[in-house]
C-alpha positions as CSV (number, residue, x, y, z in Angstrom):
1,M,-30.2,-2.1,-202.5
2,Q,-28.1,-4.9,-201.7
3,T,-24.6,-5.7,-203.3
4,V,-23.4,-9.2,-204.7
5,K,-20.9,-9.4,-201.1
6,S,-24.0,-8.3,-199.1
7,A,-26.3,-11.0,-200.8
8,L,-24.0,-14.0,-200.3
9,E,-23.6,-13.2,-196.7
10,D,-27.3,-13.3,-196.2
11,L,-27.6,-16.1,-198.3
12,M,-24.9,-18.0,-196.1
13,L,-27.1,-17.6,-193.0
14,S,-29.1,-20.3,-193.9
15,M,-26.8,-22.3,-196.7
16,D,-23.0,-22.9,-197.3
17,R,-21.4,-21.2,-199.6
18,T,-21.3,-23.4,-202.6
19,D,-25.1,-23.5,-202.4
20,A,-25.1,-19.8,-202.0
21,V,-22.5,-18.6,-205.0
22,V,-24.3,-21.5,-207.5
23,I,-27.8,-19.7,-206.5
24,M,-26.1,-16.1,-207.3
25,S,-24.4,-17.3,-210.2
26,E,-27.8,-18.4,-211.7
27,V,-30.0,-15.4,-211.1
28,L,-27.2,-12.9,-212.6
29,G,-26.2,-15.1,-215.3
30,V,-22.4,-15.2,-214.6
31,N,-19.4,-17.3,-213.2
32,R,-18.4,-17.7,-209.7
33,A,-14.7,-16.2,-211.4
34,W,-17.2,-13.5,-212.0
35,I,-18.8,-13.2,-208.5
36,A,-15.6,-12.9,-207.0
37,A,-14.2,-10.1,-208.9
38,N,-17.2,-7.8,-208.4
39,P,-18.5,-8.2,-205.1
40,M,-19.8,-4.4,-205.1
41,R,-22.1,-4.7,-207.9
42,V,-25.4,-3.6,-206.7
43,L,-28.1,-5.5,-207.4
44,T,-31.6,-4.8,-209.0
45,E,-35.1,-5.0,-207.4
46,T,-35.8,-8.1,-209.9
47,E,-32.7,-9.9,-209.2
48,D,-32.8,-9.3,-205.3
49,A,-36.5,-10.7,-205.2
50,R,-35.2,-13.7,-207.2
51,I,-32.6,-14.5,-204.9
52,D,-34.6,-14.2,-201.8
53,M,-37.6,-16.3,-203.4
54,L,-34.8,-19.2,-204.5
55,A,-33.5,-18.8,-200.8
56,A,-37.0,-19.4,-199.3
57,Q,-37.3,-22.4,-201.3
58,R,-33.8,-23.7,-200.1
59,A,-34.6,-22.8,-196.6
60,L,-37.5,-25.4,-196.9
61,G,-34.7,-28.0,-197.7
62,R,-35.4,-28.5,-201.6
63,P,-31.9,-29.1,-202.7
64,V,-30.3,-26.4,-204.8
65,A,-29.9,-28.7,-208.2
66,Y,-33.8,-29.5,-208.6
67,L,-34.5,-25.2,-207.8
68,L,-32.5,-24.4,-210.8
69,N,-32.9,-27.8,-212.6
70,R,-29.3,-28.1,-213.3
71,R,-25.9,-29.4,-211.3
72,E,-22.1,-28.7,-212.0
73,F,-20.4,-32.3,-212.8
74,Y,-16.2,-32.7,-213.7
75,G,-16.4,-29.2,-215.6
76,R,-20.2,-29.5,-217.2
77,D,-23.7,-28.3,-216.3
78,F,-25.9,-31.3,-216.6
79,A,-29.6,-30.9,-216.8
80,L,-31.5,-32.8,-214.1
81,D,-35.2,-32.7,-212.3
82,S,-36.4,-34.8,-209.5
83,S,-36.6,-37.7,-211.2
84,V,-33.0,-38.5,-211.1
85,L,-30.2,-38.6,-208.4
86,I,-28.3,-35.3,-207.9
87,P,-24.7,-35.9,-209.6
88,R,-22.0,-35.3,-206.3
89,P,-18.5,-34.6,-206.3
90,E,-17.4,-37.9,-204.9
91,T,-18.6,-39.9,-208.1
92,E,-16.1,-37.8,-209.9
93,T,-13.7,-40.3,-208.2
94,L,-15.4,-43.2,-210.5
95,V,-15.3,-41.0,-213.4
96,E,-11.1,-40.5,-212.8
97,A,-10.7,-44.2,-212.1
98,A,-12.4,-45.4,-215.4
99,L,-10.4,-42.4,-217.3
100,A,-7.5,-44.1,-216.0
101,R,-8.0,-47.4,-217.2
102,M,-9.2,-46.8,-220.6
103,A,-7.7,-46.6,-224.0
104,P,-8.8,-44.1,-226.8
105,R,-10.8,-46.5,-228.4
106,D,-12.5,-48.8,-225.2
107,T,-16.0,-49.4,-225.1
108,L,-17.6,-48.6,-221.7
109,L,-20.9,-49.4,-220.0
110,D,-22.7,-47.6,-217.4
111,L,-25.0,-49.1,-215.4
112,G,-28.1,-47.4,-214.0
113,T,-26.8,-43.9,-215.6
114,G,-29.4,-42.0,-214.5
115,S,-28.9,-38.2,-215.2
116,G,-26.1,-39.7,-217.5
117,A,-23.5,-37.5,-215.8
118,I,-20.9,-40.4,-215.8
119,A,-21.6,-41.4,-219.5
120,I,-21.8,-38.2,-220.5
121,T,-18.9,-37.0,-219.0
122,I,-16.7,-40.3,-220.2
123,A,-17.7,-40.0,-223.4
124,C,-16.7,-36.3,-224.1
125,Q,-13.5,-37.0,-222.5
126,R,-12.5,-39.9,-224.7
127,P,-14.7,-38.7,-228.2
128,E,-12.6,-42.1,-230.0
129,S,-14.8,-44.6,-227.4
130,R,-18.0,-45.9,-227.6
131,V,-20.0,-45.7,-224.1
132,V,-23.6,-47.5,-223.5
133,A,-25.4,-46.9,-220.9
134,T,-28.7,-48.6,-219.3
135,D,-31.4,-47.5,-217.0
136,V,-34.8,-48.6,-215.7
137,S,-36.0,-45.6,-217.9
138,A,-35.2,-44.6,-221.3
139,F,-31.6,-45.2,-222.5
140,V,-31.1,-49.0,-223.1
141,E,-34.1,-49.8,-220.9
142,G,-33.3,-52.6,-218.4
143,K,-32.4,-53.5,-215.1
144,W,-28.5,-53.8,-215.0
145,Y,-27.3,-55.9,-217.9
146,E,-31.0,-57.1,-219.1
147,P,-30.8,-55.3,-222.1
148,L,-27.7,-56.1,-223.2
149,G,-27.9,-59.7,-224.3
150,N,-24.6,-60.7,-224.7
151,R,-22.7,-57.8,-225.7
152,T,-19.7,-57.0,-224.1
153,F,-17.0,-54.2,-222.9
154,D,-13.8,-53.4,-221.7
155,V,-14.6,-51.2,-218.9
156,I,-18.0,-51.1,-216.7
157,V,-18.9,-48.4,-214.2
158,S,-22.0,-48.1,-212.0
159,N,-22.9,-45.8,-209.3
160,P,-26.1,-48.2,-207.7
161,P,-28.1,-47.6,-205.1
162,Y,-26.4,-48.5,-202.5
163,V,-28.0,-47.0,-199.0
164,A,-29.4,-49.6,-196.3
165,A,-33.0,-49.9,-196.4
166,G,-33.0,-48.6,-192.9
167,D,-30.2,-45.9,-193.1
168,P,-31.5,-42.6,-191.1
169,H,-29.6,-40.0,-193.4
170,L,-32.7,-41.4,-195.8
171,G,-34.7,-38.8,-193.8
172,R,-32.7,-36.1,-193.8
173,G,-30.9,-33.1,-195.9
174,D,-31.0,-33.6,-199.9
175,L,-31.7,-37.2,-199.7
176,R,-35.4,-36.4,-198.9
177,F,-36.2,-35.1,-202.2
178,E,-34.3,-37.3,-204.5
179,P,-35.5,-40.8,-205.9
180,R,-35.7,-43.2,-203.3
181,E,-35.3,-46.4,-205.6
182,A,-31.7,-44.0,-207.0
183,L,-30.4,-43.9,-203.1
184,T,-31.4,-47.5,-202.0
185,D,-32.4,-50.9,-203.4
186,R,-34.5,-51.6,-200.0
187,S,-31.5,-54.4,-199.1
188,P,-30.5,-54.4,-195.3
189,D,-26.8,-53.7,-196.0
190,G,-27.5,-51.8,-198.8
191,L,-25.4,-54.0,-201.3
192,G,-28.1,-55.7,-203.4
193,S,-27.6,-53.8,-206.3
194,I,-23.9,-54.3,-205.8
195,R,-24.3,-58.2,-205.9
196,A,-25.9,-58.3,-208.9
197,I,-23.7,-56.0,-210.7
198,V,-20.7,-57.9,-209.7
199,A,-22.0,-61.1,-210.1
200,G,-23.0,-60.2,-213.8
201,A,-20.3,-58.7,-214.8
202,S,-18.0,-61.8,-215.7
203,D,-20.4,-62.0,-218.6
204,H,-20.2,-58.6,-220.1
205,L,-16.4,-58.0,-219.5
206,K,-13.7,-58.7,-222.7
207,P,-11.0,-60.6,-221.4
208,G,-8.7,-57.9,-218.9
209,G,-12.0,-55.8,-218.7
210,W,-12.5,-53.7,-215.6
211,L,-15.3,-53.4,-213.3
212,L,-15.7,-50.2,-211.2
213,F,-18.5,-48.9,-208.8
214,E,-19.2,-46.5,-206.2
215,H,-20.4,-47.7,-202.7
216,G,-20.8,-46.5,-199.3
217,Y,-18.6,-44.9,-196.7
218,D,-18.4,-48.4,-194.5
219,Q,-18.5,-50.8,-197.5
220,A,-15.0,-50.9,-198.8
221,E,-14.4,-54.2,-197.0
222,S,-17.4,-55.8,-197.9
223,V,-17.7,-55.3,-201.7
224,H,-13.9,-56.2,-201.5
225,A,-14.9,-59.6,-200.7
226,L,-17.6,-59.3,-203.0
227,L,-15.2,-58.9,-206.0
228,E,-12.8,-61.5,-204.4
229,A,-15.2,-64.0,-204.3
230,A,-16.5,-63.3,-208.0
231,G,-12.8,-63.9,-209.5
232,F,-11.4,-60.3,-210.1
233,G,-8.4,-59.7,-209.5
234,S,-6.0,-56.2,-209.1
235,I,-9.0,-55.4,-206.9
236,I,-8.7,-51.7,-205.7
237,S,-9.7,-49.3,-203.5
238,L,-10.0,-45.6,-204.4
239,Q,-10.9,-43.0,-201.8
240,D,-12.8,-39.9,-202.6
241,L,-11.6,-35.9,-202.2
242,A,-12.9,-36.3,-198.6
243,G,-10.9,-38.9,-198.0
244,I,-13.1,-41.7,-197.7
245,P,-12.9,-45.2,-199.2
246,R,-16.0,-44.2,-202.3
247,V,-14.8,-46.3,-205.7
248,A,-14.1,-50.1,-205.7
249,G,-12.9,-52.2,-208.6
250,G,-11.4,-55.1,-210.2
251,K,-9.6,-56.7,-213.4
252,I,-11.3,-59.7,-214.9
253,K,-8.9,-62.6,-215.2
């Protein structure tokens, strides 16, 4: 029979350590700290078989988040399935940017919320705030600002589709399994949705309010120009944990 340590080593032959630990945590019903502290615990036959089954599905390319129907984001587990984008660590940069610019009772709008990870995280971190989330699926249902009427907010955030239509990454790795409409709006440069978000923001921001959104690794200069042309001031560009420009934003004048 395998130990936790040997099973992890086997898993890491076909996946990275993060995915291996997530699978192990799921099967054993424990957290990462327990796994680190109990490397010589012997697996039961049932546990070993389930690990092998999940590893086989992962080897076929299916993302671990969809195998387990959950993903950790900002210290919380979110239920999800293949109908929504998998929350990623780089999006925590967007959450941090919003929290840093929110007063305790501010109102916030999350455009295209998907799994709800951004909106729910901010609502949990700012329990006195009011958070509204829109999506083409059922939240406040409609594309971008359509369902909001003349409502205004202190902060607007979004992680919109921003991958260019012909980007080869769409056919690689986990992206092959994620909903295409959450990754690309089919615009040649990937900026179609961001243009719509920037263009409509001034009608839904209170004076001095912030617009903040995630963008692609090579789009920082383009989105800065879009914000500037739309009349935003205090324009910012924030890097994710990998040092890649990932979040842009500006303050309405």
